[in-house]
C-alpha positions as CSV (number, residue, x, y, z in Angstrom):
1,M,-0.1,0.0,-0.1
2,S,1.2,3.5,-0.8
3,R,1.6,6.3,1.7
4,T,1.4,10.0,0.7
5,H,1.7,13.0,2.9
6,L,-0.7,16.0,2.2
7,F,-0.3,19.4,3.5
8,F,-3.0,21.9,4.0
9,K,-3.1,25.5,4.8
10,V,-6.2,26.7,6.8
11,E,-7.3,30.2,7.5
12,L,-9.5,30.3,10.6
13,E,-11.5,33.2,11.9
14,H,-12.0,33.2,15.6
15,D,-12.9,35.5,18.5
16,P,-9.9,37.0,20.4
17,G,-10.5,34.9,23.4
18,E,-10.8,31.6,21.7
19,N,-8.0,29.1,21.6
20,P,-6.8,28.5,18.0
21,E,-4.8,25.3,19.1
22,R,-8.3,23.8,20.4
23,A,-9.7,24.3,16.9
24,G,-6.7,22.8,15.3
25,A,-6.9,19.8,17.6
26,E,-10.6,19.4,16.7
27,I,-9.9,19.7,12.9
28,C,-7.3,16.9,13.2
29,R,-9.8,14.6,15.3
30,Q,-12.3,15.4,12.5
31,I,-9.9,14.4,9.7
32,Q,-8.9,11.1,11.4
33,R,-12.6,10.2,12.1
34,V,-14.1,11.2,8.8
35,Y,-11.4,10.1,6.4
36,G,-9.7,7.4,8.2
37,V,-6.3,8.7,8.1
38,R,-3.6,7.1,10.2
39,F,-2.2,10.5,11.7
40,A,-3.1,14.2,11.6
41,E,-1.2,16.9,13.4
42,L,-1.1,20.6,13.8
43,S,2.4,21.5,13.0
44,S,2.3,25.3,13.5
45,I,0.1,28.2,14.1
46,T,0.9,31.7,12.5
47,K,-1.1,34.7,13.9
48,V,-2.1,37.2,10.9
49,E,-2.0,40.8,11.8
50,E,-4.6,42.8,9.9
């Protein structure tokens, strides 16, 4: 069986008090559950100044 790494960039809008790490962890859980992937991780977070 072949194995492939996919890299995604996601832009998330959230309230100032919300924790983006928590949202990232939930996105990883959903990817694993819905698509049955072996492993998903949040590798970095970059804050965008407007």
